[in-house]
Each structure stands twice: as structure tokens, then as C-alpha cells.
Phi, psi and omega in degrees: 000134178295146180267155176287134182237151172273134181212186177273151174295136174296152183306324183270006184297133177298337181283346182301330180303328179281320177301318180295336177276357181085012179281150176298125173226157173219166183209122176243149179212159176207147177259138176234145180292148177084182181267130174237118179288160177300317180299318179296318179297311182299311180300313181297314181304312186276359178242010175292159177302319180297316181289333176296330175297315177298318179298321178297316179297316179297320178295320183284315188271326184233016177053048178236071182287161177204161181233166174298323178299318178295325176296319177297319179295321176298314181299323181279351181084018183271345178227158181249004178218149179206123180051241184266012186237157170234153179288124175265321179203155181209144171222184183301328183233019180217154175218128177240122181246148177243134180287164187296344178263353179077014185260336182231157175232144174238138187225133176233140180212141176234135181223122179283146173055036179258155175076025177073021180240079179302142179079013178234172177234131175268126179253130181245145171220130179213169181221158170228140177239118179273137181287159172279147175254121179294124184296327182283310185265340184078004180283138175271132180215151178272339177079167183293324182296322177295313180299320181292327185262356184299317178298315177299316180303317181297314178295317182294320179299314178298316181296320178298314181291321177296323179295316177296317178302313181299315179296320179295320178295321177298317179299318184291332183260006180251000000 
């Protein structure tokens, strides 16, 4: 099984607008055999067991519950909000979500036959973190909590994408 890799945002990535502003962004990708539609990727990503743990935490701590049905509706383009996020932008092969506090962005993209792997689909997952602006000084800062959680975020991002990859591979082989 191919491993999840850290890479650069593709030129057409909806998340690039934040990178161009100097905001922290990241981009992880993995290739899976066969064709995976954007809708299939989005639904699978948000319905993995690992992501369901995050959904449970969001429902418990910030009263932002969600269901697998809502994940399917998000994937199909039928809703503009899901759990703690709202759709900021969408295209045929991308989805950019903004969290309810406006501080983070989550981005998913699927591209067929990319990276020299004909007959496969490259799946991307990335994030953007907007800094807090100090009201007194006007300085933008990420704060200690961001610095403390950055390592966890990197591990968790890889695990989320690996979890989606595993489920997609299971579906293809069942």
C-alpha cells in the first residue's frame, strides 16, 4: 500500500489562496489504484472510524453533531454545512471547508492519473490555519496552542488520509 506523503499544493488547489497570504498550509497526498470520484473520496473521508471520533468530540464539546447521511449529502453537493464546517468553495474535484470559528480550513481534492500512475487517483488532504490577531498590538500570531498541537496535527492528518485510503481499498476489493 502506498504511504501518505507530505507535498506541495497543486497549482489549482483552492487552498493556495491561503498559502499566498502567508498563512500556514499543508498538503498530504496518497495514490490509490482505480478511479475514485471526488464525491466518493469526501464521503469516505468523513465516514471513516477515525473521523467519527472527531465527529463525536465535536458533537460533545461544541454541539456540532453530524451523521454519515450528512457526510453523503456534503459529498454530493446537497448541503453547505457539515458538523463544525461550512463549504467555502467547491469545484468538480475539490472541496474547501471553513470551521465555525473561521480559523481553520480543510481541503480535499481528487485527481485521476496524476503523479505518473496511470489508472490511479491521487487523493489530497490539506489544512490552513489562520493566525489570531492581537487586539492591542494588531500583530498576527499563531499562539502557543498552535505550536503545541502542530506535531499532533501532522500525525493526525496522515492518519485521516491513510484511514480513507484503507477504506477505499477495502471497497475496491470487496
